[in-house]
C-alpha angles and dihedrals in degrees: 000000000000122000120205121206126195120220122200116208120195111228118203120199115223116219130215125205116228130196111201136169116227131173111277092237090057091049092049091050090051091049090050089052093048091049090059099037106055095179090064126078132192089254092052092049092050093047091051093046096046096044091047090049091052093048092048090051099054105274102139103181122139094223091055090049090049093049090051094050092043092052093044095051098035099249121148111264 
């Protein structure tokens, strides 16, 4: 008789800090949005935008899809 055991491994997601230049009008629009949507942060907006961009441009990787959905619905990444 064979016994199967399941092992759960905690996966931590490393983060990278980015410094980017964007047009001031885009930044102001994002700040206006953040001021009226307190559950969103600049990091969450950028994660949602970047992961959506990658998915729309042919990156079909489950972790990118998950990051997009997590950021969209407010789940911890």
